N, C-alpha and C positions, 0 to 999 in steps of 0.2 A: 373231460372238463374237471376241474378242481373247484369244489364249493368251499367258501370261507365260512367257518362256524363262528369265529371271533377273532379279533385283532387286538394285540397289545403293543404299545410303544415301549420298546426295551431301552432305547436311548435316543436322544435328540440333541442337535446343536444347530447353529445357524446355517450349516451347509448340508445336513442330512438327517434323516430319521431312520433308525433301525427298528424294524417291525418283526414280531413273531406272531404268526397267524395259526390258529387251530383250523385244520382243513379236513375235508373228506374227499378222497380220490374217487374217480369213476368206478373203481373196483369196490368201493364201500369202505375201504381201509381209512381209518382216521390217523392223522399225524399232525406234525407241525411244519411250518415253512417259514424260515427266517430270510429276510431280504432287506436291502437298503433302498430307501425311497429318496431320490434326488431329482432335481429339476434337470431338464435337457440342457445341453450346452452346444456351442457352435464350434466347429473345427474348420479352419480355413487353409486351403492349399494356395499359397501365394505363388503363382506361375509367371515366369519370365520366358523370353524367347529360347533360353538355353537351359533352364532348370527351375529350381524352387528355392524359396526362402524357408529355412528351418529354425527352430529355437532349440536350445539345449539348457537344461537346468537340473539341479539336484532333485530327485524325487524321493521323498522320505520313506514311503512304504517299501521300496525296493533298495533303499540306502545306496543309491548310485545316480550318477548323472545320465540323463537319457535325452536323445534327439527325438523331435516330434514336430508335426505341423502346429502352428499357433492354435490355441484352443482355450475355451473358458466359458463360464456361465455368468449371468447377472449376479451382482452382489446380493447378499441376503436382504430380503425385503423389497427388492426392485424386480421389475420384469419389463418386457417390451417385445418388439418385433425381432424375429430371429435374424433378419438381415442386418438390422441396427446392431444387434449383438455381435455379429461376425465382423462388422466394420470396426466396432469399438475394440474388440479383442485384437484385431490385426494391428491397429494403431498402438494399443497398450503394449503389446509384446515386441513389435518390430519397428514401429514408427512409420510403417508403410501405409499409404492411402491408395485404395483401389478405384480406378475409373469404372471398372466393370466387376460385378459380383454375381455369380451364377450359382443357384441353389441346385445341388445334385441329388439330394434326397436325405432321408432320415434313416439312421441305422441304430439298432439296439447296441448298447455297449457290452452288456453281459446279462442277457435276459434270464439267466438262471439264478442271478443273485442281486440284481438291481432293476429298478423301473426306469432308470436313466437312459436316454438316447442321445444321439448327436446329430445335429444338422450340419451336413457337409456342403461347403461352398468352395468354388474356385474364384480366386481373386486375380484379375488381370489389369493391365494398364497401370502398373504400380509406380507411385511417386514416393521418394524417400522423405523421411521426417524423423522426429525424435521420439523414441519410445516413451510411454508414459506408464512405466511398470509400477506395480503395487510394491509396498515395502517388503513383501514376502518374496518378490521376484528379483531382488537385487543381484542374485548370482546368475541370472539368465543372460544368455547371449543369443544373438541371431546371426545366421551366416547363410550366404547363397551357395548352393551346390548345383552342379550340372546334373543333367539326366544320368550321365555315366557314373558320376560320383554317388548319386542316390542309389543306383542299382548295386554299386560296389558295397555301399554301407549295409544294404539289405542282405547281400550275399555273405558278408562278414559278420552278420549278427550285431551290427552297431546301430541299426534303426529298427527297434523292436516294439515300439508303442503300438499296441494292437489297434487302437482307434485310428492312428495315422496310417497303418498298413491297410486297414479295411477301407479307409477314405481314398487311399492311393489306388486301390483296385477299382473302386467306384469311378474315380477320375479317369483311369485308363479305359474303362468301358465307355464312359461318356465321350472321351476324346476320339475313340474309334468310331462311335456312332455319329459324332459330329461331322466327321469327314466323309461318311457314307450316305448320309441322309440330307434332305433339304431342310429338315427341322432345325431351327436355330437354338442357341442356348436359352435357358430360362433365366433372365436377368431379374434381380430384385433391386 
């Protein structure tokens, strides 16, 4: 266990806070621990009979366009139910409306450097609509890929968003259990 001796805010903006804590490790060694405190977000896996809807956009920290499942958090100063967030992000980024939304669980995004986690949902029974993208998402596109195309994108290193890959693994586990047990999905 690590004990916090003191905590200092090194930086803050509407989306995150960077903290530097003085800590004492179980060994008795004192040190510092810097990390990013951010609210949890929703990641949505929009599933069709033949594949998935993905989004692609330019991601500034890696200076490249990246494919991912739709995802996002509440705007600064707002909060709400995680299922409502998932539905809002799905419409915002793809225009899709889900008849069924199933929560698969919460995953840590990078527990060594941030408090943030993601709530993973599968969206099914999709209806088309018009995306409601934020001004910062004008370069975003959404595209349907088949199961085989997604597997190929993963194998070629073209689908590398760690959150999306972790969510996809959780989805595959859920899908396998869904077909082998009588327990139905958890719909929100």
